C-alpha positions in Angstrom: 83.5 149.1 198.6 76.9 139.5 196.1 79.0 136.2 196.1 78.2 133.0 194.3 77.8 129.7 196.2 80.8 127.4 196.5 80.9 123.7 197.3 82.3 122.4 200.6 82.4 125.8 202.2 81.8 126.0 205.9 82.7 129.6 206.6 80.8 132.8 206.0 83.9 134.7 205.1 83.6 136.5 201.9 85.8 139.1 200.2 85.9 142.5 201.7 83.3 145.1 200.2 83.6 148.8 199.5 81.0 151.4 200.1 80.8 155.0 199.1 77.9 157.2 199.9 77.9 159.5 196.9 78.9 156.9 194.3 78.0 153.2 194.9 81.2 151.1 194.9 81.8 147.7 193.4 79.9 145.0 195.4 80.7 141.4 196.2 78.6 138.5 195.0 76.3 136.6 197.4 78.3 135.2 200.3 79.0 131.5 200.2 77.3 130.9 203.6 75.0 133.6 204.8 74.0 134.5 208.3 70.3 134.1 209.2 68.0 136.9 208.1 67.2 137.7 211.7 65.5 141.0 212.7 68.0 143.7 213.4 70.8 142.1 211.4 72.5 144.2 208.7 72.4 143.2 205.1 73.4 144.4 201.6 70.9 144.5 198.7 72.1 142.8 195.5 70.8 142.2 192.0 67.5 144.2 192.0 66.2 145.0 188.5 63.2 147.2 189.2 64.9 149.1 192.1 68.5 149.4 190.9 68.9 152.5 193.2 68.8 150.1 196.2 71.6 147.8 195.0 74.7 148.0 197.2 72.9 149.7 200.1 73.2 148.5 203.6 69.8 147.9 205.2 68.4 146.6 208.5 66.2 143.6 208.5 62.8 144.1 210.1 60.9 140.8 209.8 60.0 138.0 207.4 56.7 138.4 205.5 54.1 135.8 204.7 54.9 135.9 201.0 58.5 134.8 201.7 60.0 138.2 201.3 62.0 140.1 203.9 61.0 143.6 205.1 64.1 145.8 205.4 64.6 149.4 206.4 66.7 151.6 204.1 68.0 155.0 205.3 68.9 157.6 202.7 71.1 160.6 203.6 71.7 159.4 207.2 72.3 162.1 209.7 71.7 164.9 207.2 68.8 167.3 206.8 67.7 165.2 203.8 67.5 161.9 205.8 64.5 159.7 204.9 63.6 156.1 205.7 61.9 153.5 203.6 60.7 150.0 204.3 60.8 147.7 201.3 60.1 144.0 200.8 63.1 142.1 199.2 63.4 138.6 198.1 65.8 136.5 200.3 68.2 135.9 197.3 68.7 139.6 196.9 69.9 140.1 200.4 73.5 139.4 201.5 73.3 139.0 205.3 76.4 139.6 207.3 77.8 137.7 210.3 78.3 140.1 213.1 81.8 141.3 213.7 81.5 143.8 216.6 84.1 146.5 216.1 86.2 144.2 214.0 89.4 145.2 215.6 91.6 143.2 217.9 92.7 145.2 220.9 96.1 146.8 220.2 95.9 146.3 216.4 96.4 149.0 213.9 92.9 150.1 212.9 94.1 151.7 209.7 94.9 148.3 208.3 91.3 147.4 208.7 90.0 150.6 207.3 88.0 151.2 210.4 89.6 154.4 211.7 87.3 157.0 213.3 88.2 160.5 212.2 86.7 164.0 212.5 85.3 165.5 209.4 88.1 167.7 208.0 85.6 170.4 207.1 83.3 170.9 210.0 85.5 169.2 212.6 82.3 168.3 214.4 81.2 164.9 213.1 83.1 161.7 213.8 83.2 159.5 210.7 83.8 155.8 210.7 86.1 155.3 207.7 85.7 151.9 206.1 82.2 151.3 207.5 81.2 154.5 205.8 79.1 155.7 208.7 78.7 159.5 208.4 81.3 159.5 205.6 81.2 160.4 201.9 84.2 159.0 199.9 86.0 161.2 197.5 87.6 159.1 194.7 89.9 161.9 193.5 92.0 162.0 196.7 90.8 158.9 198.6 89.7 161.0 201.6 86.3 161.4 203.2 84.1 164.1 204.5 80.9 163.7 206.6 77.6 163.2 204.8 76.2 166.5 206.1 79.1 168.5 204.7 78.9 166.6 201.4 75.2 167.4 201.0 75.9 171.0 201.8 78.6 171.3 199.2 76.1 170.2 196.5 74.2 173.5 197.1 77.2 175.8 196.5 79.0 177.1 193.4 81.9 174.8 194.3 79.9 171.6 194.0 82.0 170.5 191.0 85.2 170.9 192.9 86.6 168.5 195.5 86.4 170.4 198.8 89.7 168.9 199.9 92.1 168.5 196.9 90.2 170.9 194.6 90.1 168.4 191.8 87.4 168.7 189.1 84.6 166.3 190.0 82.0 167.7 187.7 81.7 164.4 186.0 80.0 162.3 188.6 79.6 159.2 186.4 80.9 155.8 187.6 83.3 155.8 184.6 84.9 159.0 185.8 85.0 157.7 189.4 86.9 154.6 188.4 89.2 156.7 186.3 90.1 158.7 189.4 90.6 155.6 191.4 92.8 154.0 188.8 95.0 157.1 188.6 95.6 156.9 192.3 96.2 153.1 192.2 98.8 153.6 189.4 100.5 156.1 191.6 100.9 153.5 194.3 97.9 154.3 196.6 97.2 151.0 198.4 93.6 151.9 199.2 92.9 152.7 195.5 94.6 149.4 194.5 92.2 147.5 196.8 89.2 149.4 195.5 90.2 148.9 191.8 90.6 145.2 192.5 87.0 145.2 193.8 85.7 146.7 190.7 87.5 144.1 188.5 86.4 141.3 190.8 82.6 141.9 190.4 82.5 143.9 187.2 80.5 147.1 186.6 78.8 148.6 183.5 81.9 150.7 183.0 84.6 148.1 183.7 84.5 144.4 182.6 84.7 141.6 185.2 88.2 140.3 185.2 89.1 138.3 188.3 92.6 137.7 187.0 93.2 141.4 187.0 91.4 141.7 190.4 94.0 139.2 191.8 96.8 141.4 190.4 95.5 144.6 192.2 94.7 142.8 195.4 98.3 141.4 195.3 99.6 145.0 194.9 97.4 146.3 197.6 98.5 143.5 200.0 102.2 144.2 199.3 101.5 147.8 200.2 100.2 146.8 203.6 96.4 146.9 202.8 94.8 144.2 205.0 91.6 144.0 203.0 93.7 143.5 199.8 95.5 140.6 201.6 92.2 139.1 202.7 90.6 139.3 199.2 93.7 137.9 197.7 93.5 135.0 200.1 89.9 134.4 199.0 91.0 134.5 195.4 93.6 131.8 196.0 91.3 129.7 198.0 88.4 129.7 195.5 90.5 129.8 192.3 89.0 133.1 191.2 91.3 134.7 188.6 93.8 131.9 188.7 94.7 128.5 190.1 93.6 127.3 193.5 96.5 127.6 196.0 95.5 126.8 199.5 99.0 127.5 200.8 98.9 131.0 199.4 95.4 131.4 200.8 96.6 130.5 204.3 99.6 132.8 203.9 97.5 135.8 203.0 94.7 135.1 205.5 97.5 135.2 208.2 98.9 138.4 206.7 95.4 140.0 206.8 94.8 138.8 210.3 98.2 140.1 211.6 97.2 143.5 210.2 93.9 143.6 212.1 91.4 142.1 209.6 89.2 140.0 211.9 87.7 137.8 209.2 91.3 137.1 208.2 92.0 136.1 211.8 89.0 133.7 211.8 89.9 132.2 208.4 93.5 131.6 209.3 92.3 129.9 212.5 89.9 127.6 210.5 92.7 126.8 208.1 94.9 125.7 211.0 92.1 123.6 212.5 91.6 121.7 209.3 95.1 121.7 207.8 93.8 123.6 204.8 96.9 124.7 202.9 99.0 124.6 206.1 100.1 122.1 208.7 97.2 121.2 210.9 97.6 122.7 214.4 94.5 122.5 216.6 96.1 124.4 219.5 97.3 127.3 217.4 94.0 127.3 215.4 92.0 127.7 218.6 94.2 130.6 219.6 93.4 132.4 216.3 89.7 131.6 216.6 89.7 133.0 220.1 91.2 136.2 218.8 88.4 136.4 216.3 85.8 135.6 218.9 87.2 138.1 221.3 86.8 140.8 218.6 83.2 139.9 218.2 83.3 137.7 215.1 80.2 135.5 215.2 81.6 132.7 213.0 84.7 132.3 215.3 82.4 132.1 218.3 80.3 129.4 216.7 83.3 127.3 215.5 84.8 127.4 219.0 81.5 126.4 220.6 81.2 123.5 218.0 84.8 122.4 218.8 84.2 122.4 222.5 80.9 120.6 222.2 82.3 117.8 220.0 85.4 117.6 222.3 83.1 117.2 225.3 81.5 114.1 223.6 84.9 112.6 222.9 84.7 113.5 219.2 87.4 114.6 216.9 86.3 118.3 217.2 87.2 120.1 214.1 89.6 117.5 213.0 87.6 116.0 210.1 89.5 118.1 207.6 86.4 119.4 206.0 86.2 122.9 207.6 87.6 125.5 205.4 87.2 129.2 205.6 85.4 130.9 202.7 83.0 138.7 202.0 81.1 139.8 204.2 81.3 143.2 202.3 81.2 142.8 204.0 81.0 142.8 203.2 84.7 140.3 199.9 85.1 143.1 202.9 85.1 145.9 200.6 85.1 149.3 202.3 86.0 152.3 200.3 88.0 154.7 202.4 
């Protein structure tokens, strides 16, 4: 599956981001409010010119250097025989740091809506893949399914390397243009996941597809109507920020709630913040705190911080979050954009 800065934004929530191991997906712009670049925190590399091969990769922050850059560890071919690690120094503006969202799933919610299902590799039946986070998973654009990275690497050394190991489609053309063509074909057949991914490509633009946020909004809308929580969340971001059309805070609140009800934890937090501030919806502090607690219980760092802030201000007899200025704003999360 970087975001540009926005004024008066208090939340770290960015649109959802997609990630494919064998073909880098569309990436979100720099997030509106980034998490601190603390050691151990995950981040996404954006906008490099000299090392374009690193753009879109998830890395682990090691430490800050004296020259102002950040040392990060990149892992190539994770959990495969070809795995290698590299530590590189990156400018802070080229790193999209993510707020922690542990697990990202509210207990009892449908994990498929969040794209976070854990599945066995359909080929070796031995490796557990985390679909959506793309851990141990290689995404196949032709059928929208995944196999583990180890099996994918092994297929590249066989006579069948140009054929999808699952649907048997011709994948000899590994270009981004061909990948987007395969995704578009699935989207036009009504595949919600493909609709969401295609929206992500339009939202950020790629060499093979022009940036068109109006079209991105269309595809996110279609994905949301099909039950794709990440599509609903990105659509909410689009309405909130006026990307691809008019600003409509009421629609933003509606789709944040839809995403949250389908298990998207950033959607839960954003809807809670909208309720706390009355942003596009009738202000309701009590209900807002309930939604923020759901996000906090699921491990969303922003929800935890906002609840703590509210309690601290309340303890001093303040107005809490009632100043009306708090509004929710991808952590690919990362837009969360997870191919799969």
